[in-house]
C-alpha positions, -999 to 999 in steps of 0.1 A, spaced: 335 -490 -852 353 -523 -856 345 -535 -822 308 -527 -829 306 -548 -858 323 -576 -841 301 -577 -811 268 -572 -829 265 -607 -839 272 -618 -803 242 -596 -792 219 -614 -816 231 -648 -799 250 -667 -826 261 -702 -814 299 -696 -819 301 -666 -795 316 -667 -761 292 -655 -734 320 -640 -713 334 -620 -742 362 -596 -740 364 -565 -720 349 -544 -749 315 -560 -745 300 -536 -720 311 -506 -740 293 -520 -770 261 -532 -752 243 -499 -757 250 -500 -795 238 -535 -797 206 -526 -779 200 -498 -802 206 -519 -832 182 -545 -818 156 -518 -812 159 -504 -846 156 -538 -861 125 -545 -840 108 -512 -851 116 -523 -888 103 -558 -888 75 -555 -861 94 -575 -833 88 -569 -796 119 -545 -796 97 -516 -802 79 -519 -766 114 -522 -751 125 -489 -768 94 -471 -757 97 -483 -722 132 -472 -719 124 -439 -734 99 -433 -709 121 -443 -680 147 -420 -694 122 -391 -696 111 -397 -660 148 -398 -649 152 -365 -667 122 -349 -648 98 -347 -677 62 -359 -673 53 -389 -695 23 -385 -718 -8 -408 -711 -17 -432 -738 -45 -426 -762 -65 -454 -747 -62 -439 -712 -75 -406 -725 -104 -423 -741 -113 -441 -709 -111 -409 -690 -135 -392 -714 -159 -421 -713 -159 -419 -675 -167 -383 -674 -195 -387 -699 -209 -415 -678 -209 -392 -648 -226 -363 -667 -254 -385 -683 -282 -399 -662 -290 -435 -673 -328 -440 -668 -343 -474 -676 -374 -473 -696 -403 -486 -676 -434 -502 -689 -463 -478 -695 -485 -496 -670 -459 -493 -643 -454 -455 -651 -491 -450 -651 -496 -467 -617 -466 -449 -601 -481 -415 -611 -517 -423 -603 -513 -442 -571 -502 -414 -547 -531 -390 -556 -555 -418 -555 -543 -426 -519 -546 -390 -510 -582 -388 -521 -591 -420 -503 -577 -406 -471 -596 -373 -475 -629 -391 -482 -623 -414 -452 -617 -383 -429 -648 -368 -444 -669 -398 -438 -656 -401 -402 -666 -364 -396 -701 -372 -409 -704 -404 -389 -694 -387 -356 -715 -356 -364 -690 -330 -360 -715 -308 -377 -752 -315 -381 -759 -335 -412 -776 -307 -430 -745 -286 -426 -719 -314 -433 -733 -339 -458 -716 -372 -465 -695 -379 -496 -724 -401 -508 -749 -372 -505 -726 -350 -526 -723 -376 -553 -760 -380 -555 -764 -343 -560 -739 -345 -589 -757 -374 -602 -790 -356 -602 -775 -326 -621 -760 -351 -647 -793 -368 -651 -810 -334 -657 -785 -327 -685 -774 -293 -669 -740 -303 -654 -719 -301 -685 -736 -269 -693 -725 -253 -661 -689 -264 -666 -688 -253 -702 -701 -218 -695 -674 -212 -668 -646 -229 -688 -653 -208 -720 -654 -176 -700 -621 -186 -683 -604 -195 -715 -614 -164 -734 -605 -141 -704 -572 -159 -699 -562 -155 -737 -569 -118 -736 -549 -116 -703 -520 -134 -721 -519 -108 -750 -522 -78 -726 -499 -92 -700 -472 -102 -725 -472 -67 -742 -472 -50 -708 -444 -72 -694 -422 -66 -724 -426 -28 -721 -420 -28 -684 -390 -51 -687 -373 -32 -716 -381 4 -709 -366 16 -676 -388 48 -671 -419 27 -675 -406 1 -651 -398 27 -625 -433 42 -629 -456 12 -630 -435 -17 -617 -445 -13 -581 -481 -9 -591 -481 -42 -610 -469 -58 -578 -495 -42 -558 -523 -52 -582 -512 -88 -581 -515 -89 -543 -551 -72 -545 -580 -97 -540 -599 -101 -573 -632 -98 -555 -624 -62 -547 -629 -53 -584 -664 -67 -587 -683 -38 -572 -665 -13 -594 -670 -34 -625 -706 -37 -618 -709 1 -616 -689 6 -647 -705 -22 -669 -736 -33 -651 -746 -69 -649 -731 -82 -682 -704 -103 -694 -682 -72 -697 -681 -71 -658 -670 -107 -655 -642 -104 -682 -631 -70 -666 -626 -88 -633 -607 -117 -650 -583 -93 -667 -576 -72 -637 -568 -104 -618 -547 -122 -643 -527 -95 -663 -505 -84 -634 -493 -119 -627 -485 -126 -664 -467 -93 -667 -447 -99 -635 -437 -133 -645 -424 -122 -679 -405 -94 -662 -388 -118 -638 -379 -141 -668 -364 -112 -688 -344 -102 -657 -328 -137 -656 -315 -137 -692 -278 -137 -695 -265 -105 -713 -245 -128 -734 -277 -140 -751 -288 -104 -759 -254 -95 -773 -252 -126 -795 -288 -117 -808 -279 -83 -817 -246 -95 -834 -266 -117 -858 -291 -90 -864 -321 -101 -842 -333 -67 -832 -368 -53 -826 -396 -76 -830 -371 -104 -844 -351 -102 -813 -382 -104 -791 -394 -135 -809 -362 -153 -814 -341 -143 -784 -359 -125 -756 -391 -147 -753 -373 -181 -757 -346 -171 -732 -373 -159 -706 -396 -189 -712 -392 -205 -677 -402 -173 -658 -428 -165 -684 -443 -200 -681 -445 -196 -643 -463 -163 -649 -487 -180 -672 -495 -206 -647 -501 -181 -619 -521 -160 -643 -545 -189 -651 -550 -195 -614 -557 -159 -608 -581 -157 -638 -600 -188 -626 -603 -174 -591 -614 -140 -604 -640 -157 -627 -656 -176 -597 -656 -144 -576 -673 -125 -604 -699 -153 -611 -708 -156 -574 -719 -118 -574 -728 -110 -610 -759 -131 -614 -785 -123 -641 -807 -145 -662 -792 -134 -694 -757 -143 -684 -763 -180 -682 -753 -202 -653 -716 -211 -646 -701 -228 -617 -700 -197 -597 -738 -191 -601 -744 -227 -593 -725 -222 -560 -746 -191 -553 -779 -210 -559 -769 -238 -535 -762 -210 -509 -797 -195 -515 -813 -228 -511 -793 -238 -481 -784 -270 -499 -749 -279 -487 -747 -309 -509 -752 -286 -538 -727 -262 -525 -700 -289 -520 -708 -303 -553 -701 -269 -570 -669 -266 -550 -657 -300 -561 -665 -292 -598 -645 -259 -595 -615 -279 -580 -617 -305 -606 -616 -281 -635 -587 -263 -620 -566 -294 -615 -575 -307 -650 -563 -277 -668 -530 -277 -648 -524 -315 -655 -536 -315 -692 -522 -281 -705 -495 -266 -682 -478 -296 -668 -470 -311 -703 -457 -276 -716 -435 -273 -685 -420 -307 -689 -413 -301 -726 -396 -267 -719 -374 -284 -690 -366 -314 -713 -355 -291 -742 -331 -273 -719 -316 -305 -705 -332 -301 -670 -354 -331 -672 -346 -367 -684 -372 -384 -703 -381 -417 -685 
């Protein structure tokens, strides 16, 4: 103890000390280092870093794994977060609009160019294959007569009403088939068969049942769309994790509350796919019904317009009606179903908003 007190001033570097020192200096060096380290930890001198470094070195010498510093952990977490998150630079709205509109416009221009070339080289006689300009003139004539929007509205209103009725029936039927095993075993294969059955096959039977009336058209639309919506919902329910259903029962979401708050939201991707397919089938079924069911009291839709062009042997009229049917189908997809699908995917973290 006496030697420690004598050599401690020498460790601090007083001017009167001999650097060579007596033979007791090596034995007292650790004590001097410890005193310097403790003094550094008290008054904030750099001795604290020396003590931590030697402690870590001693731990490595003893075989222990040193702990990473807090700054290293923060950097590691930031790096992982950067890998998980997709950084998307916000583009001007004009650039976004052009990037989305440019490819379809190019495709349309290519189709019109090929069509005009086929007309120019007379792959078919001109009365069988009119030019794009002839079809445009036919549309212009209907527009000037004031009947074009009436044709579109008649078919669109029928399709919307039939599709809404199909959504109600298809949703109820899909839930029953998905949750009741005996019902699924009984009518599940029948639903798949009805989905593959062409809608036009129902038109003769519907005419016999309901005559030339709107009921015939709506019956064909329902028989074409309900199986697709029901099968889409069944597929969505089958893909739900059982953990979600158990969690819903734990918090008391049973019966209709469980269907509303747990089952339908969890099955929404598959259900939405079934709705899109159901609309496509209902629109196709409507056109098939309007082609055959033609009566003065029913009004004139796009299907009846197409049939009138066939009766008059006016290919410009026929192609104009086909073009209107295509435009309405694409418009419903882009204006209704595409935004809903993007919103669902974005809410589930599957799509990054640009």
